[in-house]
N, C-alpha and C positions, 0 to 999 in steps of 0.2 A: 413386470416381475414374473418369474416362472410360476407355473401352477403348483409346484411343490410347496411354495410358501403358504402357510395357513392364513385364512382370512384375518385372524386376529393379528398376526405378525404384519400383514399388509396394512391394517388399520393403524398399527403403531408407527409405521414409517410415515404414513399420511399425516398423522397427528403431529409428528416431529417436524415435518416440513411446514405445516401450518404454524407451529410454534415459532419457527425461524422467521417466517414471513410476517406474522401478525404481532407477536410479542417482542421478538428481538429486532424486528424491522430490518432484516438483512435485504440486500438487493435481490431482484428477481434472478439475476445471473448466478448469484451465490447460492440461492436456494436450489436452482437447477443443478449446480455442481454437486451439492450435498446429495440430491436425489440420484444423480448419476453414480456417485461413489457407493451409496447404499444398494443400488441396483446391481453393481458389480459384486458386492458382498453376497447378495442373494444368489447370484449366478454361481459363485464359488460354493456356497453352502448347499445348493441343490446338487452340485457335482460331488461334493465332499460327503454328503449324507445319502448318497446313492439314489437320489430322486425321490425319497420318501417325504411325506409331509413333515414339516418341522416348525418349531417356534423359537422365540428368543431366549427361552429358559436355559439354565446351565446344563440341563440334560442333553440339549442339542448343540448349543453354542457356548463353548468354554474358552479358556485361554489358549489351549492347543489349537482349537479350530481357528481362532483369530491369527495365531502365528502361521498356520497353514495358509490363510488368506494372503498374508504378506509374501510368503514364498511363491504362491500362485501368481501374484502380481509381478514378482521378480522374473519368473519364467516367461512372462509375456513382454519382457523388455523394459519395464518401467524402472526409472532411476530410483535411487534411495530417497531422494528428495520428494519425488511424486508419491512413493509409498508412504512416506511420513505424513504427507498432506492428507492422503486418504485415511490413514489410521487416525489422524486428528478428527476427521469427520465421523468415523466410527465411534471414537471415544465420546464425542459430543452426543451422539445418538444414545449410547448406553447410559450416559449420565442423565439424560432426559428420562429414560425408562425407569431408572432407579428413583429419581426425584419424584416421578409421578406414581410411584409404588406399583408400576407394572412389572418390575423385576425386584427380587430381593438381593441378588448378587450382581455386581458389575464385573463381567469377565475381562473387560478392556482395561481396567485399572492396573492390572499386573502385566500388561503387554508393553514391552519397550520398543520405541521406534528405532529403526536402523540408524547407526551413526553416520552423519553426513558432514562433509567439510563445509565450514562457513565461508560463504563467498564474500570477499571484500567488495563493497559497492564502488562503482566507478565514480570518481569525483574530479573536480577541477583544482588545480593548484591556485595559490593566490595570484600568481602571475597570469594564469589563464583567465581568471576572473577579471583582472584589470583590463586585459585585451578585449574580452567580450563586451564589457560595459563601456569602454572607450569608444568602440565602434558603434554600439547601440545608441549612446548619447549623441554622437556625431550625426547619426541618421535621424534621430528624433528632432534635431534642430530644423529639419524640413517642415515641421509642424503639420504633417499630414495625419489623418486618422490612423492609418496602418503603422507608421513609424513611431508615433507617440504611444500607441497601444503596445507595440512590441517592447518598448522600454518598461512599461508598467508590468508586463508579463515577467520579464527577467527580474525586476526589482522584487516582486512579491514571491516568486519561486525561490530566489536565493536569500533575500532579506528576511523573510518570515518563515521559510522552510515549508511552504504549502505543498500538498500533493496536487497533481495536475487537476484531478476531479474537484478538489476544494477550490482551486482558483477558478475553474470553469463555472462553478455554481455560485461564485461570490457575487453579492449584490452591493451596489454603491452605498446603500443604507447601512451595511454591516461595518463600515469604516468609521471609527470615532477619531476624528482628527485631533480633537482637543487633548485626549489622553493617549493618542498614538497607539491605538489598539484596534484589532480586527476580530470580529466574531465569525468563526469558521465552523462549518458543518462537515465533520469528518466521517470516518467509517462507522457503520452502524447508526448513522444519523445522530451521532454524538457531537455536541457543540463544545468548543473550547475557545479561549481568548488568547490571541498571540500578539506580540508587539509588531509594529510596522515602522520601518526606518524613515528618517527625514527625507532621504533621497527617493524612497518610494512615494511618499506624500507629494514631493515636488514633481515626480513623474506623473502622478495622477492629476495634479493641478494643471500640468501642461496638456494632458490628454483630454480633460473634461470639456474645454471649448469645442474640440473636434467631435467629441461624443455628442454634444448638444446639437451639432449640425446634421446629425443623422436623422433622416426623415422617418416618420412612423416608428419611433422607438416603442417596442412592444412590451418592454419590461424594465425592471430596475437593475438588470444585469450590469455589472461593472464593465465587462468586456463585450462590446457589440460588434457585429459585422456590418458591412455597408448597407444591408437591408433592414437594419434595426433589430435583428434577432440576437440571441445569445451566441457568442463565438463558440465554435465547436472545439472539442478536445483535440481533434485532428489538426485544426488550424493552429492551436497553441503549440502542439508538437512540432509542426512545420516551422513556426516562428523561431522556436528555440534551436532547432537543427540548423537553420540558416544563420542564426547568431553565432553558433559554435564554430562556424567556418572562419571566424576572425582569429581564433586561437588554435594553433596546431595541436596542443594537448587536449583540446575539447572535442575535436572532430571525431565523429562516430559514437559519441555518447548520447544518451537519451535525455529528455527533459527532466527525468527523475534525478539526474546527476546534480542538478542545482540543489535539490533537497538534501542529497547526500553531502554535498559540499558545505551547506549550511551547518549540518551536524558535525562534520569533521573539523571544520575551522573553529567552531565554538569549543570543541573538546581540546583541540590543539592549543587554544588560548587559555585553557585552564577552567572552562566552564564545568559546573557540577553535572554529573551524569543524570541525576534525578531531574534536574531542571531541564536538561535537553530532552529527556523522555516526555515531560509535560508539554514542552514546546512542539514536539513532533506529533503528539497525540497518540503515542504508543500505549497499549494496555499492559504490556509486559516489559520489564526492565531488560530482559534478555534480548529483546528485539533491538533495543538501543545500544546494547553492549557491543554489537558488531562494529560500531564506529570506533570503539577503543582499540580494536585490532589495527585499523588503519592508522590511528595516531601512534601506536606502538611501533609499527613498521617505519614510520617517518622518523621517530626518535632513534631507532636502531641505525638507520642510514646516517643520521647526523653524527651519532656516536662513532660509527665505523669510519666515517670520513674525517672526523676531527681528532680522535684520540690516538696518540702515538703507539699505544700498545693494543689497539683494537684488533689488529689483524692476527 
């Protein structure tokens, strides 16, 4: 950080980053990203306040200063979405300062994020899903480690709506076959329980004998590589990308498209939005609501195609 930042202000930032790492247990990469965002805020404030020493009090940093920071980021070519993300980091920082009684007033609470268009997530149609799984099941009949494991990957990403990181870190002992449930560790090290399909359990049952043949199994990881270690996220991504080649509509989509498809197909079938939120492990309902836009678009297409007066 620049020399114009007072030692006290610098200590506040360091304390916040320790709070993120130790108390909220965010990942190292996330903490680094927060630190980078706050370093940019400090760069702006040093310029905005003409290089004089400043602190986080409202005498130096107020709502107008933070709005100036957003404009400063925009002039540097950042998108509205990136600016919103950085503002979110700044808000978290000022909430921490006020909660710790380091500040009396939170200037970020009155700053609105720039309006951004919600992106509809890429997902597979029901037909695409059938094509992808038909090919994966045919390949799994070879009963090799790789082919049976590939089917497990697809079944859990689509059948349980797991994030790639959640699947990659999943242990065999986390699967309760009797109750057909999986214990998943999600973002922020938070655990949740999600259902597992019969087809996924069947795929795991086919894969397990091949898994047991792997020499020097180093851990309880569900997905193992040929050397006995935990399968990497990159390998999972490559598996899904290769599987998507079986369906024209799926080509070019990422592994996350299976999670998007899980949510979209549940909502299309009439599932409750709050239930889907819990299944996905979202902290905010607004994050889940983006899938309702996808469902509404589908309904509108059906209406326009089927109703005589729709045009």
